[in-house]
C-alpha positions in Angstrom: -37.5 -99.2 -23.0 -34.1 -98.3 -25.0 -31.6 -100.5 -24.5 -29.2 -98.6 -26.0 -29.5 -96.2 -23.3 -29.3 -98.5 -20.9 -27.1 -100.6 -21.8 -23.8 -98.7 -19.6 -25.4 -99.1 -16.1 -27.0 -102.8 -16.6 -23.5 -103.9 -17.9 -22.0 -101.8 -14.6 -24.3 -103.6 -12.5 -23.9 -106.9 -14.2 -20.3 -106.7 -13.3 -20.6 -106.5 -9.8 -22.4 -109.8 -9.4 -20.1 -111.5 -11.5 -22.3 -111.9 -15.1 -19.9 -111.5 -18.2 -21.0 -109.0 -20.1 -20.9 -109.1 -23.9 -23.1 -108.5 -27.0 -26.0 -111.0 -27.3 -26.6 -111.7 -31.1 -29.7 -112.4 -30.7 -31.2 -109.3 -28.8 -31.8 -110.8 -25.3 -32.2 -108.6 -22.3 -29.0 -108.7 -20.3 -30.4 -109.3 -16.8 -32.2 -112.8 -18.3 -35.4 -113.6 -15.9 -35.2 -110.4 -14.0 -38.2 -109.1 -16.0 -40.7 -111.0 -14.4 -39.8 -110.0 -10.6 -40.9 -107.5 -8.6 -38.6 -105.2 -5.7 -40.5 -103.6 -3.5 -39.2 -100.4 -2.2 -40.1 -98.8 1.2 -41.3 -95.3 1.5 -41.2 -93.4 4.6 -43.1 -89.9 4.3 -39.7 -87.6 4.3 -38.5 -85.8 1.4 -34.8 -87.1 0.9 -36.2 -90.7 1.1 -38.4 -89.6 -1.8 -35.5 -89.0 -3.5 -33.2 -92.0 -3.1 -36.6 -94.3 -3.6 -37.0 -92.9 -6.9 -33.1 -93.3 -7.6 -33.5 -96.9 -7.1 -36.6 -97.3 -8.5 -35.5 -96.3 -11.9 -32.0 -98.6 -11.6 -34.4 -101.6 -11.1 -36.7 -100.5 -13.8 -33.4 -100.1 -16.2 -32.3 -103.2 -15.1 -35.8 -105.0 -15.7 -37.5 -105.5 -12.9 -40.8 -104.3 -11.9 -40.8 -101.6 -9.4 -43.3 -101.6 -6.6 -43.1 -98.8 -4.1 -44.8 -99.4 -0.5 -45.6 -96.2 1.1 -46.2 -96.3 5.6 -44.6 -94.9 8.7 -41.0 -95.8 9.3 -42.3 -98.6 12.0 -44.2 -99.6 9.3 -41.1 -100.1 6.7 -39.5 -102.1 8.9 -41.8 -103.7 10.0 -42.4 -104.8 6.2 -38.8 -105.4 5.6 -38.8 -107.7 8.3 -41.4 -109.9 7.1 -40.5 -109.6 3.4 -43.2 -107.4 2.4 -41.0 -105.0 1.4 -37.5 -106.0 -0.3 -35.5 -102.6 0.5 -35.3 -99.7 3.0 -32.3 -96.9 1.2 -32.9 -95.0 4.3 -31.9 -96.6 7.6 -30.6 -94.3 9.8 -27.6 -95.8 12.2 -26.4 -96.4 14.5 -28.6 -93.4 16.7 -31.9 -93.2 14.6 -33.0 -95.9 13.5 -31.1 -98.5 15.8 -34.3 -99.3 18.4 -35.9 -100.9 14.9 -32.6 -102.9 14.2 -32.5 -104.7 18.0 -36.1 -105.2 17.5 -36.3 -107.3 14.0 -32.8 -108.8 14.5 -31.6 -110.9 11.8 -35.1 -110.1 10.1 -32.7 -107.5 8.7 -29.7 -107.1 6.4 -27.9 -104.3 6.9 -25.9 -102.9 4.0 -23.4 -100.2 3.5 -23.7 -96.6 3.9 -25.7 -94.7 1.1 -24.5 -91.4 2.3 -22.5 -90.8 5.5 -22.7 -88.0 8.9 -26.3 -86.6 8.9 -26.5 -84.1 11.3 -30.2 -84.2 13.1 -31.2 -82.6 16.6 -33.3 -79.8 18.3 -33.1 -77.0 16.1 -33.6 -73.0 16.5 -33.3 -70.4 14.5 -30.7 -68.2 14.1 -31.6 -65.2 15.4 -32.1 -66.5 18.7 -28.6 -66.4 19.8 -28.7 -66.6 23.7 -29.9 -70.5 22.6 -27.5 -72.3 21.2 -27.2 -75.3 23.4 -30.1 -77.8 24.2 -29.5 -76.3 28.4 -30.2 -73.3 27.1 -33.2 -74.2 25.4 -34.3 -76.0 29.5 -33.3 -73.0 30.7 -35.5 -70.8 28.5 -38.2 -72.9 27.9 -41.0 -70.3 28.8 -39.6 -68.4 25.6 -40.6 -71.3 23.5 -44.6 -72.0 25.1 -42.7 -74.7 26.7 -42.5 -76.9 23.3 -40.6 -78.2 20.9 -42.5 -79.2 17.5 -42.1 -82.6 16.3 -43.5 -84.8 13.3 -44.8 -88.3 13.2 -44.9 -89.8 16.1 -43.2 -92.8 15.1 -40.4 -90.9 13.5 -37.0 -92.2 14.9 -36.2 -88.8 15.8 -39.1 -88.4 17.7 -37.5 -91.3 20.1 -34.4 -89.3 20.5 -36.3 -86.1 21.4 -38.2 -88.1 23.7 -34.8 -89.3 25.4 -33.1 -85.7 25.3 -36.0 -84.8 27.5 -35.3 -87.6 29.8 -31.9 -87.4 30.0 -31.1 -83.6 30.5 -34.3 -83.8 33.1 -36.4 -81.5 31.4 -39.8 -83.3 31.4 -41.7 -81.2 33.2 -40.2 -77.9 31.5 -40.9 -78.9 27.8 -43.0 -81.5 26.0 -42.5 -83.1 22.4 -45.7 -82.1 20.1 -46.7 -84.9 18.0 -47.6 -83.6 14.5 -46.6 -84.2 11.0 -43.1 -82.9 8.4 -45.1 -80.6 6.4 -47.0 -79.7 9.7 -43.8 -79.2 11.5 -42.6 -76.9 8.3 -45.3 -74.8 8.4 -45.2 -73.6 11.8 -41.7 -73.2 11.4 -42.3 -70.9 8.2 -44.5 -68.7 10.2 -42.5 -68.4 13.0 -39.9 -67.6 11.1 -41.2 -64.8 9.0 -42.4 -63.2 12.6 -39.4 -63.5 13.9 -40.6 -65.6 16.7 -39.2 -68.0 18.7 -39.9 -71.7 18.3 -37.9 -75.0 18.5 -38.3 -78.0 16.1 -36.6 -80.8 15.0 -34.4 -80.6 12.1 -32.0 -82.9 10.2 -30.1 -82.9 6.9 -30.7 -83.7 4.1 -33.7 -81.1 3.7 -34.1 -77.9 2.1 -34.8 -76.2 5.1 -31.6 -75.6 5.9 -31.2 -73.8 2.5 -34.1 -72.2 2.8 -34.0 -70.7 6.3 -31.0 -69.5 8.9 -31.6 -72.3 11.6 -28.9 -73.8 13.7 -29.0 -77.1 15.9 -28.6 -77.0 19.5 -24.9 -78.1 21.1 -25.8 -81.3 22.7 -23.4 -81.7 25.9 -24.7 -85.4 26.4 -24.1 -86.8 23.1 -27.4 -88.0 22.6 -27.6 -86.7 18.6 -24.5 -88.1 17.7 -24.3 -87.8 13.5 -25.6 -90.9 11.8 -24.7 -92.5 8.6 -27.7 -93.6 5.6 -27.6 -97.2 5.1 -29.3 -99.4 2.6 -31.9 -102.2 4.8 -32.9 -105.0 3.0 -34.7 -107.9 3.3 -32.2 -111.4 3.9 -33.7 -113.2 1.3 -33.2 -110.9 -1.2 -29.7 -111.4 -1.8 -30.4 -114.3 -3.5 -33.5 -114.4 -4.9 -32.7 -111.0 -6.9 -28.7 -110.6 -6.4 -28.8 -107.4 -9.1 -31.2 -105.6 -6.7 -29.3 -106.5 -3.4 -26.0 -105.2 -5.2 -27.1 -101.8 -6.4 -28.3 -101.5 -3.1 -25.1 -102.3 -1.4 -23.1 -100.3 -3.8 -25.3 -96.8 -4.7 -23.6 -94.0 -2.9 -24.9 -90.3 -3.0 -24.3 -87.1 -1.6 -25.8 -85.2 1.5 -25.6 -82.1 -1.1 -26.7 -83.4 -4.2 -30.1 -84.8 -1.9 -30.5 -81.3 -0.8 -30.1 -79.9 -4.4 -32.6 -82.2 -6.0 -35.1 -81.2 -3.3 -34.6 -77.4 -4.0 -34.2 -78.1 -7.6 -38.0 -79.7 -7.2 -39.4 -76.4 -5.1 -37.9 -74.0 -7.6 -39.2 -75.9 -10.4 -42.7 -77.7 -9.3 -42.0 -80.7 -9.7 -41.7 -83.3 -7.7 -38.6 -84.9 -5.8 -39.0 -88.1 -7.7 -39.3 -86.2 -11.1 -36.3 -84.4 -10.3 -34.3 -87.8 -8.5 -35.0 -89.5 -11.8 -33.5 -86.6 -14.0 -30.9 -86.5 -11.6 -30.5 -90.0 -12.1 -30.5 -89.7 -16.5 -27.9 -86.9 -15.9 -25.5 -89.1 -13.7 -25.6 -92.4 -16.0 -21.4 -91.9 -16.4 -20.8 -91.6 -12.7 -23.2 -94.0 -11.9 -22.1 -96.4 -14.1 -18.4 -96.1 -12.9 -19.5 -96.2 -9.0 -21.0 -99.9 -9.8 -18.3 -101.1 -12.2 
């Protein structure tokens, strides 16, 4: 690791926590004893979290921390943060999507600041289905969709909200939510759209599906799918144990458009989301430094 390349970001974060940033004639690491500390970052199986987790990982490594990526579904990630087995989940969708997890674990979680804002999500159909614009339209034409909405992993917050939607619109007899995986759902969406066939599925931003396909989220007259913000969720002990890691989780910001651009570049280049996210990190050092100072 070359200290000269890392100095700007390290100084910016050091200033946040009140550390005096100055040159060290002995050449000591600016982050003190943090080299021996490990920051565990939660990674659930969704493309947008691959991007944000990779940026967190890059920042923590350059601050002198070791990092460990802990993978699992979103329920596992929240449990891990509440028990201290995971330090940071940079993908807390609130107040709607992950609200049940916040209620379940209470003060065992530290709900932090917004990473990006007002992400849209909901039951989605191709734009060529011109007569289907609301959830009520979907209910009244359930047979057109073979009485199903294609979903993702069963523990995902969006799946819980989708089930609430069926109940709220009294359409549990007309439609069912199919449990699947995100890649399987996207494969089915791709097949249906190429053939211009009807399909209802769960869509959310940030995601490349909105740049790849002409699709629309159905209007929700009952307000179940209100827009969430994405916040950092940390274990309460992190603030005192690793204050620089905690402060980065509080201060980091990115836009939905930046995340979608990173994912689109990854798909076009054949690189992974994580690889392009780390490249984005390298190319945006001045922006990050200004943000964190």
